[in-house]
Every structure is written in structure tokens, then in C-alpha cells.
Steps between C-alpha positions, in 0.01 A plus 500: 500500500448273194738701288809424709517135385459585133768596253507875439393472136170335614395780741303687233307188405416426862383853547280467194350179633439648844316796335297266275391267781408783737294672228311183422435434869370860534270456197371161630441654841299786343291246302422321838423821687306694233341225289435238767727239330653223706871451572633274229877434525496283181350786299755744649786265414382458142457878466853563626639232257309651212594861579864405547503344155346820361764713679776281352345523154479880550873527561562427874822319420625488861176336613531259209852402600396452858208276407703297254783447751247381762386228257840368429633263772841563645764253389 
């Protein structure tokens, strides 16, 4: 489980990220199945990045902390 290796205060942020990624994969899959689109991982990645920034702007502080901490290298 990915949560085990993470400090307890980051669990909520990871859960938010898991929900966000799964939701965007589901929507992308539906576009492929119902609209005949092609699989495009780059588009999916950009969509997840954009949506995560919107979630953070909308108040998902735990997700914001998780994303910020993943950008800062360990000393």
C-alpha cells in the first residue's frame, strides 16, 4: 500500500490524488469508448496536472502540501 511509506499527515493528500487520477482515467476511457478518441497519455497527464491545480486552488490543502513536498528535493 502506498500510504504506509508516507507520513500520516500526507494520507489525505494522497487519497485526493488517487481519486483525481482515477476520475480522469475514467473520463479519458469514456472519451475513447463513446467518442472514438485515441488513447493519449500526454493529454491525460496534462489534464491531471491542470485539474490538480484547480483542486488546490479550490481548497484541497492536503493535496497541495503533497504536491509541493514532492517537488522539493530531500536534503
